[in-house]
TIVO-2410 file (N, C-alpha, C; in nm, 3 decimals):
# residues 161
REC num residu      c1      c2      c3 atome chaine
REC   1      M  -0.490   7.137  -3.321     N      A
REC   1      M  -0.567   7.159  -3.181    CA      A
REC   1      M  -0.453   7.229  -3.090     C      A
REC   2      G  -0.487   7.327  -3.025     N      A
REC   2      G  -0.403   7.387  -2.946    CA      A
REC   2      G  -0.362   7.339  -2.798     C      A
REC   3      L  -0.284   7.386  -2.727     N      A
REC   3      L  -0.250   7.338  -2.600    CA      A
REC   3      L  -0.371   7.336  -2.498     C      A
REC   4      L  -0.453   7.430  -2.503     N      A
REC   4      L  -0.572   7.434  -2.423    CA      A
REC   4      L  -0.670   7.333  -2.451     C      A
REC   5      D  -0.688   7.306  -2.593     N      A
REC   5      D  -0.771   7.188  -2.636    CA      A
REC   5      D  -0.714   7.073  -2.574     C      A
REC   6      S  -0.599   7.042  -2.606     N      A
REC   6      S  -0.527   6.906  -2.554    CA      A
REC   6      S  -0.546   6.887  -2.410     C      A
REC   7      V  -0.528   6.983  -2.323     N      A
REC   7      V  -0.529   6.963  -2.174    CA      A
REC   7      V  -0.682   6.944  -2.152     C      A
REC   8      L  -0.772   7.023  -2.207     N      A
REC   8      L  -0.905   7.004  -2.169    CA      A
REC   8      L  -0.961   6.872  -2.238     C      A
REC   9      G  -0.913   6.837  -2.347     N      A
REC   9      G  -0.961   6.713  -2.393    CA      A
REC   9      G  -0.930   6.601  -2.317     C      A
REC  10      A  -0.807   6.605  -2.274     N      A
REC  10      A  -0.760   6.497  -2.170    CA      A
REC  10      A  -0.852   6.498  -2.057     C      A
REC  11      A  -0.873   6.621  -1.990     N      A
REC  11      A  -0.937   6.634  -1.852    CA      A
REC  11      A  -1.076   6.586  -1.883     C      A
REC  12      M  -1.142   6.615  -2.004     N      A
REC  12      M  -1.277   6.573  -2.026    CA      A
REC  12      M  -1.297   6.435  -2.098     C      A
REC  13      G  -1.185   6.360  -2.100     N      A
REC  13      G  -1.205   6.230  -2.160    CA      A
REC  13      G  -1.179   6.233  -2.327     C      A
REC  14      G  -1.142   6.347  -2.358     N      A
REC  14      G  -1.121   6.358  -2.515    CA      A
REC  14      G  -1.247   6.388  -2.593     C      A
REC  15      G  -1.359   6.420  -2.518     N      A
REC  15      G  -1.484   6.427  -2.600    CA      A
REC  15      G  -1.520   6.549  -2.667     C      A
REC  16      Q  -1.476   6.656  -2.615     N      A
REC  16      Q  -1.520   6.795  -2.668    CA      A
REC  16      Q  -1.421   6.866  -2.715     C      A
REC  17      Q  -1.459   6.946  -2.826     N      A
REC  17      Q  -1.347   7.054  -2.877    CA      A
REC  17      Q  -1.420   7.164  -2.936     C      A
REC  18      G  -1.335   7.256  -2.972     N      A
REC  18      G  -1.396   7.379  -3.036    CA      A
REC  18      G  -1.504   7.449  -2.946     C      A
REC  19      G  -1.619   7.472  -3.005     N      A
REC  19      G  -1.728   7.537  -2.930    CA      A
REC  19      G  -1.750   7.499  -2.794     C      A
REC  20      G  -1.751   7.346  -2.792     N      A
REC  20      G  -1.770   7.282  -2.652    CA      A
REC  20      G  -1.678   7.327  -2.544     C      A
REC  21      L  -1.550   7.356  -2.580     N      A
REC  21      L  -1.456   7.401  -2.486    CA      A
REC  21      L  -1.493   7.539  -2.434     C      A
REC  22      G  -1.542   7.623  -2.532     N      A
REC  22      G  -1.588   7.759  -2.482    CA      A
REC  22      G  -1.702   7.762  -2.379     C      A
REC  23      N  -1.801   7.647  -2.403     N      A
REC  23      N  -1.916   7.640  -2.332    CA      A
REC  23      N  -1.873   7.583  -2.183     C      A
REC  24      I  -1.779   7.475  -2.192     N      A
REC  24      I  -1.725   7.424  -2.061    CA      A
REC  24      I  -1.660   7.528  -1.976     C      A
REC  25      L  -1.578   7.620  -2.050     N      A
REC  25      L  -1.501   7.707  -1.964    CA      A
REC  25      L  -1.595   7.811  -1.935     C      A
REC  26      G  -1.684   7.857  -2.019     N      A
REC  26      G  -1.776   7.961  -1.997    CA      A
REC  26      G  -1.848   7.937  -1.876     C      A
REC  27      S  -1.905   7.814  -1.844     N      A
REC  27      S  -1.966   7.791  -1.717    CA      A
REC  27      S  -1.868   7.798  -1.592     C      A
REC  28      L  -1.744   7.745  -1.618     N      A
REC  28      L  -1.630   7.752  -1.509    CA      A
REC  28      L  -1.600   7.889  -1.481     C      A
REC  29      L  -1.584   7.975  -1.576     N      A
REC  29      L  -1.553   8.107  -1.565    CA      A
REC  29      L  -1.651   8.207  -1.533     C      A
REC  30      G  -1.771   8.165  -1.565     N      A
REC  30      G  -1.895   8.257  -1.544    CA      A
REC  30      G  -1.910   8.346  -1.657     C      A
REC  31      G  -1.851   8.308  -1.780     N      A
REC  31      G  -1.879   8.392  -1.904    CA      A
REC  31      G  -1.989   8.324  -2.003     C      A
REC  32      G  -1.950   8.340  -2.126     N      A
REC  32      G  -2.031   8.273  -2.218    CA      A
REC  32      G  -2.116   8.379  -2.303     C      A
REC  33      Q  -2.152   8.491  -2.248     N      A
REC  33      Q  -2.225   8.593  -2.317    CA      A
REC  33      Q  -2.129   8.703  -2.336     C      A
REC  34      Q  -2.102   8.770  -2.458     N      A
REC  34      Q  -2.027   8.876  -2.464    CA      A
REC  34      Q  -2.076   9.006  -2.415     C      A
REC  35      Q  -1.985   9.079  -2.357     N      A
REC  35      Q  -2.038   9.214  -2.294    CA      A
REC  35      Q  -2.139   9.295  -2.397     C      A
REC  36      D  -2.120   9.293  -2.532     N      A
REC  36      D  -2.193   9.352  -2.617    CA      A
REC  36      D  -2.326   9.297  -2.639     C      A
REC  37      G  -2.345   9.171  -2.572     N      A
REC  37      G  -2.481   9.103  -2.592    CA      A
REC  37      G  -2.481   9.021  -2.725     C      A
REC  38      S  -2.381   9.011  -2.800     N      A
REC  38      S  -2.385   8.932  -2.926    CA      A
REC  38      S  -2.382   8.791  -2.917     C      A
REC  39      G  -2.355   8.736  -2.803     N      A
REC  39      G  -2.360   8.596  -2.779    CA      A
REC  39      G  -2.235   8.532  -2.825     C      A
REC  40      G  -2.238   8.420  -2.888     N      A
REC  40      G  -2.115   8.366  -2.949    CA      A
REC  40      G  -2.033   8.288  -2.855     C      A
REC  41      G  -2.054   8.292  -2.734     N      A
REC  41      G  -1.979   8.200  -2.639    CA      A
REC  41      G  -1.835   8.250  -2.618     C      A
REC  42      L  -1.757   8.189  -2.551     N      A
REC  42      L  -1.619   8.222  -2.531    CA      A
REC  42      L  -1.533   8.145  -2.633     C      A
REC  43      N  -1.427   8.201  -2.671     N      A
REC  43      N  -1.329   8.154  -2.780    CA      A
REC  43      N  -1.226   8.086  -2.702     C      A
REC  44      S  -1.202   7.950  -2.729     N      A
REC  44      S  -1.098   7.874  -2.646    CA      A
REC  44      S  -0.967   7.931  -2.678     C      A
REC  45      Q  -0.939   7.982  -2.809     N      A
REC  45      Q  -0.808   8.043  -2.839    CA      A
REC  45      Q  -0.791   8.175  -2.759     C      A
REC  46      L  -0.880   8.248  -2.731     N      A
REC  46      L  -0.866   8.376  -2.661    CA      A
REC  46      L  -0.843   8.341  -2.503     C      A
REC  47      I  -0.906   8.236  -2.468     N      A
REC  47      I  -0.870   8.179  -2.316    CA      A
REC  47      I  -0.734   8.146  -2.321     C      A
REC  48      N  -0.694   8.074  -2.412     N      A
REC  48      N  -0.547   8.038  -2.425    CA      A
REC  48      N  -0.456   8.149  -2.427     C      A
REC  49      A  -0.499   8.253  -2.495     N      A
REC  49      A  -0.419   8.384  -2.491    CA      A
REC  49      A  -0.415   8.438  -2.360     C      A
REC  50      A  -0.544   8.440  -2.293     N      A
REC  50      A  -0.553   8.515  -2.157    CA      A
REC  50      A  -0.449   8.424  -2.058     C      A
REC  51      I  -0.454   8.293  -2.075     N      A
REC  51      I  -0.369   8.203  -1.980    CA      A
REC  51      I  -0.230   8.245  -2.015     C      A
REC  52      G  -0.190   8.263  -2.137     N      A
REC  52      G  -0.055   8.316  -2.167    CA      A
REC  52      G  -0.015   8.441  -2.104     C      A
REC  53      M  -0.111   8.527  -2.093     N      A
REC  53      M  -0.069   8.665  -2.024    CA      A
REC  53      M  -0.059   8.632  -1.897     C      A
REC  54      L  -0.117   8.537  -1.822     N      A
REC  54      L  -0.115   8.525  -1.686    CA      A
REC  54      L   0.007   8.435  -1.643     C      A
REC  55      G   0.082   8.361  -1.729     N      A
REC  55      G   0.187   8.275  -1.707    CA      A
REC  55      G   0.306   8.361  -1.673     C      A
REC  56      N   0.397   8.317  -1.590     N      A
REC  56      N   0.515   8.377  -1.565    CA      A
REC  56      N   0.594   8.386  -1.684     C      A
REC  57      D   0.575   8.298  -1.786     N      A
REC  57      D   0.652   8.310  -1.920    CA      A
REC  57      D   0.594   8.388  -2.023     C      A
REC  58      G   0.480   8.455  -1.992     N      A
REC  58      G   0.404   8.533  -2.084    CA      A
REC  58      G   0.468   8.669  -2.088     C      A
REC  59      G   0.417   8.751  -2.207     N      A
REC  59      G   0.480   8.884  -2.233    CA      A
REC  59      G   0.423   8.991  -2.136     C      A
REC  60      Q   0.325   8.965  -2.034     N      A
REC  60      Q   0.259   9.064  -1.972    CA      A
REC  60      Q   0.328   9.065  -1.825     C      A
REC  61      G   0.406   8.984  -1.790     N      A
REC  61      G   0.468   8.984  -1.660    CA      A
REC  61      G   0.399   8.895  -1.577     C      A
REC  62      G   0.323   8.804  -1.616     N      A
REC  62      G   0.251   8.697  -1.526    CA      A
REC  62      G   0.125   8.776  -1.447     C      A
REC  63      L   0.088   8.722  -1.361     N      A
REC  63      L  -0.037   8.775  -1.280    CA      A
REC  63      L  -0.003   8.912  -1.218     C      A
REC  64      G   0.129   8.922  -1.154     N      A
REC  64      G   0.175   9.047  -1.087    CA      A
REC  64      G   0.166   9.161  -1.207     C      A
REC  65      G   0.236   9.136  -1.317     N      A
REC  65      G   0.246   9.243  -1.423    CA      A
REC  65      G   0.102   9.279  -1.473     C      A
REC  66      L   0.018   9.178  -1.499     N      A
REC  66      L  -0.123   9.213  -1.551    CA      A
REC  66      L  -0.199   9.293  -1.442     C      A
REC  67      A  -0.190   9.246  -1.311     N      A
REC  67      A  -0.248   9.330  -1.211    CA      A
REC  67      A  -0.211   9.471  -1.192     C      A
REC  68      A  -0.072   9.486  -1.215     N      A
REC  68      A  -0.009   9.631  -1.220    CA      A
REC  68      A  -0.059   9.713  -1.316     C      A
REC  69      K  -0.084   9.649  -1.443     N      A
REC  69      K  -0.149   9.725  -1.561    CA      A
REC  69      K  -0.289   9.783  -1.526     C      A
REC  70      F  -0.366   9.674  -1.458     N      A
REC  70      F  -0.496   9.728  -1.422    CA      A
REC  70      F  -0.503   9.813  -1.312     C      A
REC  71      Q  -0.407   9.804  -1.220     N      A
REC  71      Q  -0.402   9.916  -1.108    CA      A
REC  71      Q  -0.359  10.055  -1.169     C      A
REC  72      Q  -0.265  10.050  -1.270     N      A
REC  72      Q  -0.213  10.181  -1.339    CA      A
REC  72      Q  -0.332  10.252  -1.407     C      A
REC  73      A  -0.425  10.173  -1.455     N      A
REC  73      A  -0.546  10.214  -1.530    CA      A
REC  73      A  -0.658  10.263  -1.447     C      A
REC  74      G  -0.634  10.242  -1.313     N      A
REC  74      G  -0.740  10.282  -1.241    CA      A
REC  74      G  -0.832  10.180  -1.193     C      A
REC  75      L  -0.794  10.050  -1.225     N      A
REC  75      L  -0.884   9.935  -1.200    CA      A
REC  75      L  -0.833   9.842  -1.101     C      A
REC  76      G  -0.763   9.898  -0.988     N      A
REC  76      G  -0.694   9.823  -0.883    CA      A
REC  76      G  -0.809   9.758  -0.804     C      A
REC  77      D  -0.917   9.823  -0.765     N      A
REC  77      D  -1.037   9.754  -0.708    CA      A
REC  77      D  -1.081   9.630  -0.770     C      A
REC  78      A  -1.105   9.651  -0.907     N      A
REC  78      A  -1.157   9.538  -0.978    CA      A
REC  78      A  -1.060   9.421  -0.977     C      A
REC  79      V  -0.934   9.440  -1.016     N      A
REC  79      V  -0.832   9.314  -1.023    CA      A
REC  79      V  -0.825   9.268  -0.889     C      A
REC  80      N  -0.818   9.342  -0.776     N      A
REC  80      N  -0.816   9.295  -0.645    CA      A
REC  80      N  -0.940   9.205  -0.604     C      A
REC  81      S  -1.061   9.239  -0.663     N      A
REC  81      S  -1.174   9.166  -0.635    CA      A
REC  81      S  -1.160   9.027  -0.702     C      A
REC  82      W  -1.095   9.013  -0.815     N      A
REC  82      W  -1.073   8.897  -0.896    CA      A
REC  82      W  -0.982   8.800  -0.818     C      A
REC  83      I  -0.879   8.864  -0.763     N      A
REC  83      I  -0.787   8.774  -0.670    CA      A
REC  83      I  -0.855   8.751  -0.541     C      A
REC  84      G  -0.925   8.848  -0.485     N      A
REC  84      G  -0.975   8.809  -0.343    CA      A
REC  84      G  -1.095   8.720  -0.350     C      A
REC  85      S  -1.137   8.698  -0.245     N      A
REC  85      S  -1.247   8.594  -0.223    CA      A
REC  85      S  -1.395   8.642  -0.235     C      A
REC  86      G  -1.422   8.778  -0.250     N      A
REC  86      G  -1.557   8.820  -0.270    CA      A
REC  86      G  -1.592   8.817  -0.420     C      A
REC  87      E  -1.709   8.886  -0.431     N      A
REC  87      E  -1.758   8.896  -0.575    CA      A
REC  87      E  -1.665   8.965  -0.660     C      A
REC  88      N  -1.657   8.906  -0.795     N      A
REC  88      N  -1.573   8.982  -0.894    CA      A
REC  88      N  -1.638   9.110  -0.943     C      A
REC  89      Q  -1.575   9.226  -0.962     N      A
REC  89      Q  -1.616   9.335  -1.012    CA      A
REC  89      Q  -1.598   9.322  -1.164     C      A
REC  90      A  -1.688   9.359  -1.240     N      A
REC  90      A  -1.699   9.358  -1.379    CA      A
REC  90      A  -1.614   9.478  -1.441     C      A
REC  91      V  -1.554   9.444  -1.559     N      A
REC  91      V  -1.489   9.549  -1.634    CA      A
REC  91      V  -1.537   9.547  -1.779     C      A
REC  92      D  -1.528   9.643  -1.856     N      A
REC  92      D  -1.584   9.646  -1.987    CA      A
REC  92      D  -1.471   9.641  -2.088     C      A
REC  93      A  -1.502   9.631  -2.214     N      A
REC  93      A  -1.399   9.615  -2.314    CA      A
REC  93      A  -1.309   9.742  -2.320     C      A
REC  94      G  -1.362   9.871  -2.315     N      A
REC  94      G  -1.284   9.972  -2.307    CA      A
REC  94      G  -1.182   9.988  -2.198     C      A
REC  95      Q  -1.221   9.948  -2.079     N      A
REC  95      Q  -1.119   9.925  -1.964    CA      A
REC  95      Q  -1.018   9.838  -1.976     C      A
REC  96      V  -1.055   9.710  -2.048     N      A
REC  96      V  -0.947   9.620  -2.077    CA      A
REC  96      V  -0.847   9.664  -2.179     C      A
REC  97      T  -0.888   9.724  -2.285     N      A
REC  97      T  -0.808   9.800  -2.370    CA      A
REC  97      T  -0.721   9.911  -2.310     C      A
REC  98      N  -0.771   9.988  -2.231     N      A
REC  98      N  -0.709  10.079  -2.160    CA      A
REC  98      N  -0.588  10.039  -2.073     C      A
REC  99      A  -0.624   9.918  -2.000     N      A
REC  99      A  -0.545   9.859  -1.911    CA      A
REC  99      A  -0.422   9.787  -2.000     C      A
REC 100      L  -0.463   9.702  -2.094     N      A
REC 100      L  -0.360   9.623  -2.159    CA      A
REC 100      L  -0.286   9.695  -2.259     C      A
REC 101      G  -0.346   9.795  -2.315     N      A
REC 101      G  -0.299   9.884  -2.430    CA      A
REC 101      G  -0.352   9.839  -2.567     C      A
REC 102      Q  -0.369   9.929  -2.647     N      A
REC 102      Q  -0.423   9.910  -2.780    CA      A
REC 102      Q  -0.349   9.809  -2.855     C      A
REC 103      D  -0.211   9.813  -2.841     N      A
REC 103      D  -0.124   9.728  -2.919    CA      A
REC 103      D  -0.152   9.583  -2.889     C      A
REC 104      T  -0.161   9.560  -2.759     N      A
REC 104      T  -0.184   9.419  -2.720    CA      A
REC 104      T  -0.313   9.380  -2.754     C      A
REC 105      I  -0.412   9.446  -2.752     N      A
REC 105      I  -0.548   9.413  -2.805    CA      A
REC 105      I  -0.548   9.389  -2.957     C      A
REC 106      N  -0.478   9.477  -3.016     N      A
REC 106      N  -0.464   9.441  -3.176    CA      A
REC 106      N  -0.403   9.312  -3.204     C      A
REC 107      D  -0.298   9.288  -3.134     N      A
REC 107      D  -0.219   9.176  -3.161    CA      A
REC 107      D  -0.294   9.049  -3.147     C      A
REC 108      I  -0.372   9.052  -3.030     N      A
REC 108      I  -0.463   8.937  -2.997    CA      A
REC 108      I  -0.571   8.920  -3.102     C      A
REC 109      A  -0.629   9.032  -3.145     N      A
REC 109      A  -0.736   9.030  -3.245    CA      A
REC 109      A  -0.695   8.973  -3.371     C      A
REC 110      S  -0.568   9.030  -3.418     N      A
REC 110      S  -0.527   8.979  -3.548    CA      A
REC 110      S  -0.490   8.838  -3.552     C      A
REC 111      K  -0.418   8.792  -3.437     N      A
REC 111      K  -0.381   8.648  -3.435    CA      A
REC 111      K  -0.504   8.555  -3.424     C      A
REC 112      L  -0.610   8.608  -3.377     N      A
REC 112      L  -0.725   8.507  -3.362    CA      A
REC 112      L  -0.834   8.538  -3.458     C      A
REC 113      G  -0.812   8.644  -3.563     N      A
REC 113      G  -0.900   8.680  -3.677    CA      A
REC 113      G  -1.037   8.723  -3.632     C      A
REC 114      M  -1.030   8.810  -3.524     N      A
REC 114      M  -1.142   8.876  -3.467    CA      A
REC 114      M  -1.128   9.022  -3.465     C      A
REC 115      S  -1.249   9.096  -3.436     N      A
REC 115      S  -1.226   9.243  -3.420    CA      A
REC 115      S  -1.163   9.274  -3.298     C      A
REC 116      Q  -1.112   9.388  -3.292     N      A
REC 116      Q  -1.056   9.441  -3.170    CA      A
REC 116      Q  -1.164   9.457  -3.043     C      A
REC 117      G  -1.269   9.497  -3.096     N      A
REC 117      G  -1.378   9.507  -2.991    CA      A
REC 117      G  -1.424   9.385  -2.929     C      A
REC 118      D  -1.434   9.268  -3.030     N      A
REC 118      D  -1.473   9.141  -2.985    CA      A
REC 118      D  -1.353   9.090  -2.879     C      A
REC 119      A  -1.234   9.102  -2.935     N      A
REC 119      A  -1.122   9.047  -2.836    CA      A
REC 119      A  -1.122   9.124  -2.693     C      A
REC 120      A  -1.147   9.250  -2.700     N      A
REC 120      A  -1.145   9.325  -2.578    CA      A
REC 120      A  -1.269   9.275  -2.483     C      A
REC 121      G  -1.382   9.271  -2.564     N      A
REC 121      G  -1.503   9.229  -2.488    CA      A
REC 121      G  -1.501   9.090  -2.434     C      A
REC 122      Q  -1.442   8.990  -2.503     N      A
REC 122      Q  -1.424   8.860  -2.443    CA      A
REC 122      Q  -1.329   8.858  -2.327     C      A
REC 123      L  -1.221   8.937  -2.351     N      A
REC 123      L  -1.117   8.929  -2.244    CA      A
REC 123      L  -1.190   8.993  -2.121     C      A
REC 124      S  -1.276   9.085  -2.136     N      A
REC 124      S  -1.342   9.152  -2.023    CA      A
REC 124      S  -1.432   9.044  -1.952     C      A
REC 125      Q  -1.486   8.947  -2.020     N      A
REC 125      Q  -1.551   8.840  -1.955    CA      A
REC 125      Q  -1.464   8.728  -1.898     C      A
REC 126      I  -1.349   8.686  -1.964     N      A
REC 126      I  -1.269   8.594  -1.928    CA      A
REC 126      I  -1.200   8.619  -1.792     C      A
REC 127      L  -1.113   8.727  -1.816     N      A
REC 127      L  -1.019   8.752  -1.720    CA      A
REC 127      L  -1.064   8.762  -1.557     C      A
REC 128      P  -1.181   8.815  -1.532     N      A
REC 128      P  -1.213   8.812  -1.390    CA      A
REC 128      P  -1.234   8.659  -1.334     C      A
REC 129      G  -1.310   8.589  -1.417     N      A
REC 129      G  -1.325   8.446  -1.370    CA      A
REC 129      G  -1.208   8.375  -1.365     C      A
REC 130      L  -1.135   8.384  -1.488     N      A
REC 130      L  -0.999   8.300  -1.483    CA      A
REC 130      L  -0.905   8.343  -1.364     C      A
REC 131      I  -0.879   8.451  -1.338     N      A
REC 131      I  -0.802   8.513  -1.228    CA      A
REC 131      I  -0.863   8.448  -1.098     C      A
REC 132      N  -0.984   8.464  -1.088     N      A
REC 132      N  -1.062   8.415  -0.962    CA      A
REC 132      N  -1.027   8.278  -0.944     C      A
REC 133      H  -1.049   8.185  -1.022     N      A
REC 133      H  -1.027   8.047  -1.024    CA      A
REC 133      H  -0.878   8.009  -1.003     C      A
REC 134      L  -0.791   8.085  -1.060     N      A
REC 134      L  -0.652   8.054  -1.037    CA      A
REC 134      L  -0.587   8.110  -0.920     C      A
REC 135      T  -0.672   8.181  -0.837     N      A
REC 135      T  -0.635   8.224  -0.702    CA      A
REC 135      T  -0.728   8.193  -0.607     C      A
REC 136      P  -0.754   8.069  -0.589     N      A
REC 136      P  -0.862   8.019  -0.507    CA      A
REC 136      P  -0.855   8.048  -0.343     C      A
REC 137      N  -0.729   8.084  -0.296     N      A
REC 137      N  -0.717   8.114  -0.161    CA      A
REC 137      N  -0.732   8.271  -0.144     C      A
REC 138      G  -0.783   8.339  -0.243     N      A
REC 138      G  -0.800   8.486  -0.223    CA      A
REC 138      G  -0.666   8.574  -0.227     C      A
REC 139      Q  -0.550   8.513  -0.258     N      A
REC 139      Q  -0.422   8.581  -0.268    CA      A
REC 139      Q  -0.343   8.544  -0.382     C      A
REC 140      A  -0.270   8.633  -0.442     N      A
REC 140      A  -0.178   8.606  -0.548    CA      A
REC 140      A  -0.041   8.542  -0.486     C      A
REC 141      P  -0.006   8.432  -0.544     N      A
REC 141      P   0.116   8.377  -0.488    CA      A
REC 141      P   0.226   8.456  -0.514     C      A
REC 142      E   0.336   8.473  -0.417     N      A
REC 142      E   0.441   8.550  -0.437    CA      A
REC 142      E   0.513   8.544  -0.560     C      A
REC 143      G   0.535   8.401  -0.595     N      A
REC 143      G   0.621   8.380  -0.722    CA      A
REC 143      G   0.526   8.369  -0.849     C      A
REC 144      G   0.404   8.427  -0.848     N      A
REC 144      G   0.337   8.417  -0.961    CA      A
REC 144      G   0.255   8.284  -0.965     C      A
REC 145      L   0.184   8.274  -1.078     N      A
REC 145      L   0.096   8.155  -1.098    CA      A
REC 145      L   0.184   8.036  -1.155     C      A
REC 146      G   0.297   8.053  -1.211     N      A
REC 146      G   0.368   7.947  -1.288    CA      A
REC 146      G   0.362   7.987  -1.429     C      A
REC 147      N   0.419   7.897  -1.512     N      A
REC 147      N   0.421   7.907  -1.658    CA      A
REC 147      N   0.284   7.872  -1.704     C      A
REC 148      A   0.262   7.900  -1.835     N      A
REC 148      A   0.137   7.869  -1.898    CA      A
REC 148      A   0.114   7.724  -1.895     C      A
REC 149      G   0.199   7.630  -1.905     N      A
REC 149      G   0.162   7.492  -1.891    CA      A
REC 149      G   0.116   7.454  -1.747     C      A
REC 150      D   0.179   7.512  -1.644     N      A
REC 150      D   0.127   7.503  -1.514    CA      A
REC 150      D  -0.021   7.549  -1.494     C      A
REC 151      L  -0.047   7.649  -1.556     N      A
REC 151      L  -0.192   7.712  -1.550    CA      A
REC 151      L  -0.290   7.611  -1.619     C      A
REC 152      M  -0.254   7.563  -1.738     N      A
REC 152      M  -0.324   7.461  -1.800    CA      A
REC 152      M  -0.354   7.329  -1.719     C      A
REC 153      G  -0.254   7.285  -1.649     N      A
REC 153      G  -0.276   7.177  -1.567    CA      A
REC 153      G  -0.383   7.203  -1.448     C      A
REC 154      M  -0.355   7.343  -1.396     N      A
REC 154      M  -0.454   7.375  -1.281    CA      A
REC 154      M  -0.596   7.380  -1.332     C      A
REC 155      L  -0.614   7.425  -1.470     N      A
REC 155      L  -0.763   7.436  -1.520    CA      A
REC 155      L  -0.803   7.297  -1.547     C      A
REC 156      G  -0.713   7.216  -1.602     N      A
REC 156      G  -0.746   7.067  -1.622    CA      A
REC 156      G  -0.803   6.997  -1.494     C      A
REC 157      K  -0.723   7.025  -1.388     N      A
REC 157      K  -0.770   6.962  -1.254    CA      A
REC 157      K  -0.894   7.020  -1.223     C      A
REC 158      M  -0.935   7.158  -1.235     N      A
REC 158      M  -1.060   7.215  -1.211    CA      A
REC 158      M  -1.173   7.145  -1.277     C      A
REC 159      L  -1.142   7.116  -1.408     N      A
REC 159      L  -1.255   7.073  -1.482    CA      A
REC 159      L  -1.270   6.923  -1.455     C      A
REC 160      Q  -1.186   6.842  -1.391     N      A
REC 160      Q  -1.217   6.715  -1.364    CA      A
REC 160      Q  -1.295   6.701  -1.232     C      A
REC 161      K  -1.314   6.803  -1.147     N      A
REC 161      K  -1.385   6.795  -1.031    CA      A
REC 161      K  -1.535   6.811  -1.059     C      A
***
């Protein structure tokens, strides 16, 4: 069981794991259906990877570093909408791959045993809602969102509400 499963299991009273986590977080994050229409729900391991990218201790430079990558890829309006208090702009798998880089998508896909297209497609669904929920005041904190453990705690509290 991964860190995400442990945190969410504790927040939900230990009742649901695996596909149930994807469904719970899917409703929280507004996902659940892949961009390509293939269904399958959200992958809790991929959500864990996304949280790792947003953490200050992750390899992407935390929220600030991830936002900068999206801005450099011409997606500044989209990432700003996720942080801001308005409606989240959608991005597609190709845009996520362009922003994060093919190597990052390849690494995530191989670690999780999924295709690169599925990894990028699911990230395109996960990132807008995840960033939106982790920046509830419509602003990115100056010091970032904290480490991955802090982010797991924030998500656990959201699920308890």
